[in-house]
Each structure stands twice: as C-alpha cells, then as structure tokens.
C-alpha positions in Angstrom: 8.3 -17.9 -41.0 9.0 -14.6 -42.8 6.9 -15.6 -45.8 3.8 -15.5 -43.5 4.5 -11.9 -42.5 5.8 -10.5 -45.8 3.5 -7.6 -46.9 0.7 -8.3 -44.4 -0.2 -8.1 -40.8 1.0 -10.8 -38.4 -2.6 -11.4 -37.4 -3.6 -12.2 -40.9 -4.9 -15.8 -41.4 -3.3 -18.4 -43.8 -5.4 -19.9 -46.6 -8.5 -19.2 -44.7 -11.7 -21.0 -45.7 -15.0 -19.0 -46.0 -16.1 -17.3 -42.8 -19.0 -19.0 -40.9 -21.9 -16.9 -39.6 -20.1 -13.6 -40.5 -17.1 -14.3 -38.3 -13.6 -13.7 -39.7 -12.3 -17.0 -38.4 -13.5 -20.6 -38.3 -12.9 -23.5 -35.9 -9.6 -25.4 -36.6 -8.2 -22.6 -38.7 -4.5 -21.7 -38.1 -3.9 -18.0 -37.5 -0.9 -15.7 -36.9 -1.5 -13.4 -34.0 0.1 -10.4 -32.3 -0.6 -10.8 -28.6 -1.6 -7.4 -27.4 -2.6 -8.1 -23.8 -3.5 -10.7 -21.2 -6.8 -11.4 -19.4 -7.3 -11.5 -15.7 -7.1 -15.3 -16.1 -3.7 -15.2 -17.7 -4.7 -15.9 -21.3 -3.0 -14.0 -24.1 -5.2 -11.7 -26.2 -4.9 -11.4 -30.0 -7.1 -10.1 -32.7 -8.0 -11.1 -36.2 -9.8 -8.3 -38.1 -11.2 -7.0 -34.8 -12.2 -10.4 -33.6 -10.7 -11.3 -30.2 -9.0 -14.7 -29.6 -7.8 -15.8 -26.2 -4.7 -18.0 -26.3 -3.6 -19.9 -23.2 0.1 -19.6 -22.5 0.8 -16.6 -24.8 2.4 -13.4 -23.4 1.9 -9.8 -24.3 4.3 -8.7 -27.1 4.5 -12.1 -28.6 3.8 -13.3 -32.2 2.3 -16.7 -32.2 0.8 -19.3 -34.5 -2.4 -20.7 -33.0 -5.3 -23.0 -34.0 -8.9 -21.8 -33.4 -10.6 -24.1 -30.9 -14.0 -22.4 -30.4 -15.8 -19.3 -31.5 -18.6 -17.3 -30.0 -20.2 -14.1 -31.3 -17.6 -11.6 -30.1 -14.6 -13.7 -29.2 -13.1 -17.2 -29.4 -10.4 -19.5 -28.0 -7.2 -20.7 -29.8 -4.4 -23.2 -28.9 -0.8 -22.0 -29.0 1.0 -24.0 -31.7 4.3 -22.1 -32.2 6.1 -19.0 -30.8 7.0 -17.0 -33.9 8.5 -14.3 -31.7 8.8 -14.8 -27.9 8.5 -12.1 -25.3 11.7 -11.2 -23.4 9.5 -11.8 -20.3 9.1 -15.5 -21.2 11.0 -18.1 -19.1 11.0 -21.9 -18.9 8.6 -22.9 -16.2 10.5 -24.9 -13.5 7.6 -27.2 -12.6 7.6 -30.4 -14.6 3.8 -30.7 -14.6 3.0 -27.0 -15.1 1.3 -27.6 -18.5 -1.0 -30.2 -16.9 -1.8 -28.7 -13.5 -4.2 -25.9 -13.0 -2.6 -24.6 -9.8 -0.3 -22.0 -11.3 -1.0 -19.8 -14.4 2.1 -17.6 -14.8 5.2 -19.8 -14.2 6.2 -19.1 -17.9 6.4 -15.4 -17.1 9.4 -13.7 -15.4 8.6 -12.8 -11.8 9.4 -9.1 -12.2 7.0 -9.0 -15.2 4.3 -10.8 -13.2 4.5 -8.0 -10.6 4.2 -5.3 -13.2 1.3 -7.1 -14.9 -0.5 -7.5 -11.5 -0.2 -3.7 -10.9 -1.5 -3.0 -14.4 -4.5 -5.4 -13.7 -5.4 -3.2 -10.7 -4.9 0.0 -12.7 -7.1 -1.3 -15.5 -9.9 -2.2 -13.2 -9.8 1.1 -11.3 -10.1 2.9 -14.6 -12.4 0.6 -16.6 -14.8 -0.5 -13.9 -14.5 2.2 -11.2 -14.1 5.1 -13.8 -11.4 6.4 -11.4 -8.4 8.6 -12.3 -5.0 7.0 -11.7 -2.0 9.2 -11.2 0.8 8.9 -13.8 -1.4 7.0 -16.2 -2.7 8.4 -19.5 -6.3 9.6 -19.2 -8.5 7.4 -21.3 -12.1 7.6 -22.1 -12.8 4.2 -20.7 -14.8 2.9 -23.7 -16.1 -0.6 -23.8 -14.0 -2.2 -21.1 -11.5 -4.1 -23.4 -9.6 -6.7 -21.5 -6.2 -5.7 -22.9 -6.1 -1.9 -22.7 -2.6 -0.5 -22.4 -1.2 -3.7 -20.8 2.0 -3.2 -22.9 2.4 0.2 -21.2 2.8 -1.3 -17.7 6.5 -0.5 -17.6 6.1 3.1 -18.8 3.2 3.7 -16.4 5.2 2.3 -13.5 8.1 4.7 -14.4 5.6 7.6 -14.5 4.3 6.8 -11.0 7.8 6.6 -9.7 8.7 10.0 -11.1 7.5 10.5 -14.7 7.9 13.8 -16.5 5.7 16.5 -15.0 5.8 18.4 -18.3 4.1 15.5 -20.2 0.5 16.6 -20.5 -0.7 13.1 -21.4 0.0 11.9 -17.8 -2.2 12.8 -14.9 -0.6 14.5 -11.9 -3.7 14.0 -9.9 -5.6 10.8 -9.1 -5.1 7.6 -7.2 -1.5 6.6 -6.6 -1.1 2.9 -7.5 2.3 1.7 -6.1 4.4 -1.1 -7.6 3.3 -4.5 -6.5 4.9 -5.7 -3.3 6.4 -9.1 -4.2 8.5 -11.8 -2.5 12.3 -12.0 -2.5 11.9 -15.8 -2.9 8.6 -16.5 -4.6 8.7 -20.3 -4.2 7.7 -22.7 -1.4 5.5 -20.1 0.2 2.2 -22.0 1.0 1.6 -23.2 4.5 -1.4 -25.4 3.6 -1.9 -28.2 1.1 -5.3 -29.6 0.1 -4.7 -32.6 -2.0 -7.5 -34.6 -3.7 -7.0 -38.3 -3.6 -8.1 -40.7 -6.4 -7.2 -43.9 -8.2 -5.2 -44.2 -11.4 -4.3 -47.7 -12.9 -5.5 -49.3 -9.7 -3.2 -47.3 -7.4 -3.9 -44.5 -4.9 -2.8 -41.1 -6.3 -3.0 -37.6 -5.0 -2.0 -34.2 -6.5 -3.9 -31.5 -8.2 -6.8 -31.4 -10.7 -5.7 -31.0 -14.3 -6.4 -27.6 -15.7 -10.2 -27.2 -16.3 -11.1 -30.7 -15.1 -11.5 -33.0 -12.2 -8.9 -35.5 -13.4 -6.2 -35.9 -10.7 -2.6 -35.4 -11.7 -0.4 -37.4 -9.3 2.3 -35.3 -7.9 5.2 -35.8 -5.5 6.3 -32.1 -5.2 4.7 -28.7 -5.6 7.1 -25.8 -6.0 4.8 -23.3 -4.3 4.2 -25.6 -1.3 6.5 -25.8 1.7 8.7 -28.9 1.3 7.4 -30.3 4.6 3.9 -30.3 3.2 5.0 -32.3 0.2 6.7 -34.8 2.5 3.6 -35.4 4.7 1.4 -35.9 1.6 3.8 -38.3 0.0 4.2 -40.3 3.3 0.4 -40.5 3.8 -0.1 -41.7 0.2 2.6 -44.3 0.5 1.2 -45.6 3.8 -2.3 -45.6 2.4 -1.2 -47.8 -0.5 0.6 -50.2 1.8 -2.4 -50.6 4.1 -4.9 -50.9 1.2 -6.8 -47.7 1.9 -9.3 -47.0 -0.8 -9.6 -43.6 -2.6 -13.0 -41.9 -3.0 -14.5 -42.1 -6.5 -16.6 -39.0 -7.4 -18.6 -40.8 -9.9 -19.7 -43.8 -7.7 -19.6 -42.1 -4.3 -17.6 -45.1 -3.0 -14.1 -45.3 -1.5 -12.8 -43.8 1.7 -10.0 -41.2 1.4 -11.2 -38.0 -0.3 -8.5 -35.4 0.6 -5.3 -35.0 2.5 -5.0 -31.6 4.1 -1.7 -30.5 5.7 -1.1 -27.3 7.6 2.4 -26.0 8.7 3.1 -23.2 11.1 6.1 -21.5 9.6 7.2 -19.8 12.9 6.8 -22.7 15.3 7.3 -25.5 12.9 4.2 -27.4 14.1 2.2 -29.4 11.6 -1.3 -30.7 11.4 -2.6 -33.5 9.2 -6.3 -33.8 8.4 -7.7 -36.9 6.7 -11.0 -36.1 4.9 -12.9 -39.4 4.6 -16.1 -40.7 3.1 -17.3 -42.3 6.4 -16.2 -42.6 10.0 -14.5 -46.0 10.1 -10.8 -46.1 9.0 -9.3 -49.6 8.5 -5.9 -50.2 10.1 -6.2 -46.9 11.9 -3.7 -47.7 14.7 -1.1 -48.9 12.2 -1.6 -45.8 10.1 -1.3 -43.4 13.0 1.7 -45.2 14.4 3.6 -45.0 11.1 2.7 -41.4 10.6 3.9 -40.5 14.1 7.1 -42.5 13.6 7.9 -41.1 10.1 6.7 -37.5 10.6 7.7 -36.2 14.0 6.8 -32.6 13.1 3.1 -33.6 13.0 1.6 -32.8 16.4 -2.0 -33.1 15.4 -3.8 -35.7 13.3 -7.5 -35.1 12.7 -10.3 -36.7 10.7 -13.0 -34.8 8.9 -16.0 -36.8 7.7 -17.7 -35.8 4.5 -20.2 -38.2 3.0 -21.9 -35.7 0.7 -21.8 -36.1 -3.1 -20.1 -32.7 -3.5 -16.8 -31.1 -4.5 -16.8 -29.1 -1.2 -13.7 -30.4 0.7 -14.9 -30.5 4.3 -17.9 -32.0 6.0 -19.4 -30.8 9.3 -17.9 -33.5 11.6 -14.3 -33.2 12.7 -12.5 -35.2 15.4 -9.0 -35.5 16.7 -7.4 -38.9 16.1 -4.2 -38.1 17.9 -2.4 -35.1 19.4 -3.5 -31.5 19.8 -6.7 -30.0 18.5 -4.8 -27.0 17.2 -1.4 -25.8 16.1 0.1 -22.4 16.8 1.6 -19.8 14.6 2.4 -16.1 14.6 1.7 -13.1 12.3 4.1 -10.5 13.5 3.9 -10.6 17.3 0.4 -12.0 17.4 -0.1 -15.7 18.1 -2.9 -17.7 16.5 -4.4 -21.1 17.2 -5.2 -22.9 13.9 -7.8 -25.7 14.0 -8.6 -28.2 11.3 -11.2 -26.0 9.6 -10.2 -22.5 10.6 -9.2 -20.1 7.9 -5.7 -18.8 8.0 -3.7 -16.9 5.3 -1.7 -19.4 3.3 1.3 -17.2 2.6 2.6 -16.1 6.1 5.5 -13.9 4.8 3.3 -11.8 2.5 0.5 -11.7 5.1 2.8 -9.7 7.3 3.5 -7.4 4.3 -0.3 -7.1 3.6 -1.2 -6.4 7.2 1.8 -4.0 7.6 0.4 -1.9 4.8 -3.1 -2.1 6.3 -1.7 -0.8 9.6 0.2 2.0 7.8 -2.9 3.1 5.9 -5.0 3.0 9.2 -2.5 5.5 10.6 -3.2 4.5 14.2 -1.8 6.5 17.2 -3.2 4.4 20.0 -6.3 6.6 20.5 -8.6 5.3 17.7 -11.7 3.2 17.6 -11.5 0.7 14.7 -14.2 -1.5 13.2 -13.0 -4.6 11.3 -15.8 -5.8 9.0 -15.4 -9.4 7.7 -13.0 -10.1 10.6 -12.7 -13.9 10.1 -10.7 -15.4 13.0 -9.5 -11.9 14.0 -6.2 -11.8 12.1 -6.4 -8.1 11.1 -8.4 -7.1 14.2 -5.6 -8.4 16.6 -2.9 -7.0 14.4 -4.6 -3.5 14.6 -5.4 -3.9 18.3 -1.8 -3.6 19.2 -1.9 0.1 18.0 -5.5 1.1 18.6 -7.6 2.1 21.7 -10.5 -0.3 20.9 -11.2 -2.7 18.0 -14.6 -4.1 17.1 -14.7 -7.2 14.8 -17.8 -8.6 13.0 -18.1 -11.8 11.0 -21.1 -13.8 9.8 -19.5 -17.2 10.5 -20.0 -18.2 14.2 -17.1 -20.7 14.3 -14.7 -17.9 13.1 -15.9 -15.6 15.9 -15.2 -18.4 18.4 -11.7 -18.7 17.0 -11.3 -14.9 17.1 -12.3 -14.6 20.7 -10.0 -17.5 21.6 -7.1 -15.8 19.8 -7.7 -12.5 21.6 -7.6 -14.4 24.9 -4.5 -16.3 23.8 -2.7 -12.9 23.3 -4.2 -11.2 26.4 -5.9 -8.5 24.3 -8.8 -7.0 26.2 -9.4 -4.1 23.8 -11.0 -6.2 21.1 -14.7 -7.2 20.9 -16.1 -9.7 18.4 -19.7 -10.2 17.4 -21.4 -12.7 15.1 -23.6 -11.3 12.3 -23.7 -9.4 9.0 -21.6 -6.2 9.1 -24.5 -4.2 7.7 -26.7 -5.3 10.6 -24.2 -5.2 13.5 -22.4 -2.0 12.7 -25.6 0.2 12.8 -26.5 -1.4 16.1 -23.0 -0.5 17.4 -23.6 3.1 16.3 -26.9 3.2 18.3 -24.7 2.1 21.3 -22.6 5.2 20.8 -19.7 3.4 19.1 -18.1 5.8 16.6 -15.2 4.5 14.5 -12.3 6.6 13.4 -11.3 3.9 11.0 -13.2 1.1 9.3 -11.3 -1.8 7.8 -13.0 -4.1 5.3 -11.6 -7.4 4.0 -14.4 -8.9 2.0 -14.6 -12.1 0.0 -14.1 -12.0 -3.8 -17.7 -10.8 -4.4 -16.8 -7.5 -2.6 -18.7 -5.6 0.0 -22.4 -6.0 0.5 -24.1 -2.8 -0.8 -25.7 -2.3 2.6 -22.3 -2.3 4.2 -21.1 0.4 1.9 -24.2 2.4 2.8 -23.5 1.9 6.4 -19.9 3.2 6.0 -21.2 6.3 4.3 -23.6 6.9 7.2 -20.9 6.3 9.8 -18.4 8.6 8.0 -15.2 7.4 9.6 -12.2 9.6 8.8 -10.5 6.7 7.1 -11.5 3.5 5.3 -8.9 0.8 4.6 -10.1 -1.7 2.0 -8.2 -5.0 1.8 -9.2 -6.7 -1.5 -8.6 -10.1 -3.2 -10.4 -9.1 -6.4 -9.5 -5.9 -8.3 -12.8 -5.7 -10.2 -15.0 -5.6 -7.0 -12.5 -3.3 -5.4 -12.9 -0.9 -8.2 -16.7 -1.2 -8.1 -16.8 -0.5 -4.4 -14.3 2.4 -4.4 -16.6 4.1 -7.0 -19.5 3.9 -4.5 -17.4 5.2 -1.7 -16.0 8.0 -3.8 -19.5 9.0 -4.9 -20.5 9.0 -1.2 -17.8 11.5 -0.1 -14.5 9.6 0.1 -11.3 10.1 -1.8 -9.1 7.1 -2.7 -5.5 8.3 -1.9 -3.4 5.2 -2.6 -3.6 1.6 -3.6 -0.8 -1.0 -3.0 -1.0 -4.3 -4.8 0.5 -7.2 -2.8 1.5 -10.5 -4.4 0.2 -13.1 -2.0 0.2 -15.9 -4.6 3.3 -15.7 -6.9 3.0 -17.5 -10.2 -0.8 -17.4 -10.1 -3.1 -14.7 -11.6 -4.4 -13.6 -8.1 -3.5 -10.3 -6.7 -4.4 -8.7 -3.3 -4.6 -4.9 -2.8 -4.8 -2.5 0.0 -6.6 0.8 -0.6 -6.5 3.9 1.6 -9.5 6.2 1.5 -10.1 9.5 3.4 -13.3 11.5 4.0 -13.2 14.5 1.7 
C-alpha cells in the first residue's frame, strides 16, 4: 500500500484514464481518498483535486481505496473497496445483515463517536444554514455550505464547550451553547414498535426490512434495535402464516393478502398490540390464526386488522377493526398514562422520550403559574407532560384523530388544565389571542419540514417570554431559529438527544428567550 502513497497525496488516483467532460475522475476508476467528513446521511466525504466523492461506509479520518460508481457536475459516488487506514472510531457492526438492511447507518461507528458526530451535525447546521454563532466553536465565514466542515474537530469543540481555554481568541465565548448529545446507557433494543413489510422469496412468506435503497425485502428473524418481544411476535406471525397458507402482498401485481405486520409494545405495562395490514377484508383461517397467536403470545392483548387495498407504499389504510381483545394498549411517559391505538402516533424510544421531554420541561422553566401553547401537539404527549407543571396548556394539531386521542389521554389522566383544538397552528393560535389567551411559553415540535412560516410570524406577534423548539431535523431547526432570532429572540442553548442510536437521525431541544 505504501507505494500508492509515496511522494503524492493519498487522494491521488492510480493510472487514471483521461478525464471525461472536464471532471478529474471517471466512472469505474479506482481512487485513494482521505475521508475528511461525513454527510447527514452517514456517507464518508473525500476529495480528488477538489471534486467531492461520497463513500458509503467510510468514516472521517480514514484512508480508503474506492471505485467511482457515478459522477455528476460537482460530486460523485464511490464504493468502498479497501480500508488503507481505519479510524479508531470504527467497530465491527454486531448485526449480521447490517450491510444489506437500510434500517441503521452507523453501526460501524463507536457509539461515543456517534454522539459526538450528531452534536457536530447540529453545530454545522446552526452555523451554515442559520448563520448563527455557536459558543466554543471557531468563528467561520460560512462560505458555500460544505457538507464536511470541521467534522474532524468535533472532539476539540466539545472540549471547548465543556471548558475550553478562555484565552484562545479563535474560540467564541458568546453564542449558542450546544451541549453534548444525550445518549443511552444501553443503545440497543430500544424500539417499542416494529413495522415489517411482508413478501415472498423462493415461494415462501418472508418479512423483515427493505434492502438499502430498494423495495427488496430482506428476511429477518431479529433486529438489534427492536425490543426482543417485537421480534418474537413477528417471527410467530410469519411462521403461523406459512403454516396456514396466508399469501403475501406483491407490490408489482397488487395481489396477495398480508402487506405488513405491525407490533407495538408498552415498555412500562408490558402490554402488546398486533396489527395485521391486509389487502382486503377477508382473512382465511382467521379463527385458527387468532387462536394460535393468543396461545403462543400471551403478552398480546390486542389483535387488530387494518385494510389497505391501495397501490401505494403507505403502510396503513383508512379502515381499522379489532379482531380480538382491547382497542388500545396503555403505556406511560413519566407519570402520564397514554392509550395507544392501532394508528396513533407514539414515540418509538420511550426511555429517550423521557429524556427529551425532561429537557423540554427544563427549558420551559415552569413554576405552575404559566400559560403554555403546544403547537403540533399530536396525541398530547408534550402537552400533558407540561400540564403537570403549568397553570394552563393549549394544544393544537391539524390531524383530527390525534386531537381525539389527546382529549382521551387528558381525561385518562384527570387533567382539566389542558385544552385541545383541531386546526393549523397559524390559524388557531391568533384566534386564541383574540380570546385573550396570552402564552408565557410556546412549545413547537414540528415534522421534518420544520415550522410553517406563518406559525413563526404568529410566534413573533405573540411574543411569549420563552420558546422551546423540539426538532427532528437540524437543518430546518437552524432555518427557523434564524427567523426567530431576526424577530427578536435569542437562542440560549441547544441539547441534541439521541432518540435513534445507530441511525443518522438526531433530535434537538432549543431554548429561546425574548431579547
């Protein structure tokens, strides 16, 4: 390997053919790359004469040999062939189908390094997209928005936040504090919900996950981020389905019965729900199937059927019925109890949900006298968590079924200081203002696309003393914080929370105060 590095850069190509269309690399060429960063999708970033190549599976700090798969005008993709020099953060992924399955992206990276990278991802977005100053991080001119800026400095920046040298002029004393990512002590078996697509391979019914970047189903008996009981239920249902001759849905023909097996487990109560998503209402041998499931899986207290006959990759249809048992299962977040139905949204990592909501509560700084508005309230999880410590909470959500669940959950917990309303936040909240409702704190927990611009305008008009922004997408968080900062708020602190270990996803909680 040394002969390839002697006297030239490790990113120099070997025996390269003539460049095509002015690019320094061609398809199928082999190149040596220094991996200088990682994209938000977990791909390593290398450069050849300024041309960026994305390499699946490569980690920052590594030297790799890769084959160019595809080129575009400004970047391309390459396949990892050989690790010339591995990162100290590289580990052997424990999952036997990790390379095939698309469910996890970071199992080959040490968990401590994952947490540092996720914090750096938040920092980079705040600086690059939000043009915001971050405390303890070198001030940069934010030019061009390169995907890999300063990723290698994550450890140094973390040290600076936790007490870097005040005499070092290159580090900012002022700016947003971005705390270390809050991770899990045991980052495996954390998911309380499995949604398993069902298909046919070699004539037999299989179920697992889609192969990376495709709709080809990889059969799977165990998933290391799923609770073991979820694995057991899925395996039993598949086995019984094979014995009874249940057909699997075929996406190409639109024929076959069983589309998905959905399992939900309440971690605190131990109750489980099974949902069979079918391409039609009639299920052959239903009594035998139900009887065997009940006999072999006593933790399952609810068996439901969801009917989806549409030619779509959306999992659920509109029609759900109970085949046996209860319509809901019950679980807790902290001291708050929630009823979970077949289609209701519920956070999939209950342990980290308590961490996320705990930090939300801390940033809201409630004393028991405040009025709080929860925009994007869903089934009321954050609203009810906050209602334990506020005078009055108002929740708004555009999905009517979610508001029905939220009201039922408030009643379940005997909470009378919460009011829920259906509608768009940017329409409902101004109407509340006209009724004389003035919030001290507004909490937002939007989808990945971030807050609607009209909601941000509404917040700036309402001028609550505090805003707490719960985010599942660092780029839209940064964009929206910029708008709120320009409108008179100051972002004090951001805490990344690892809700989905071994994946590229990171949640964050931001605390803003009115200047």
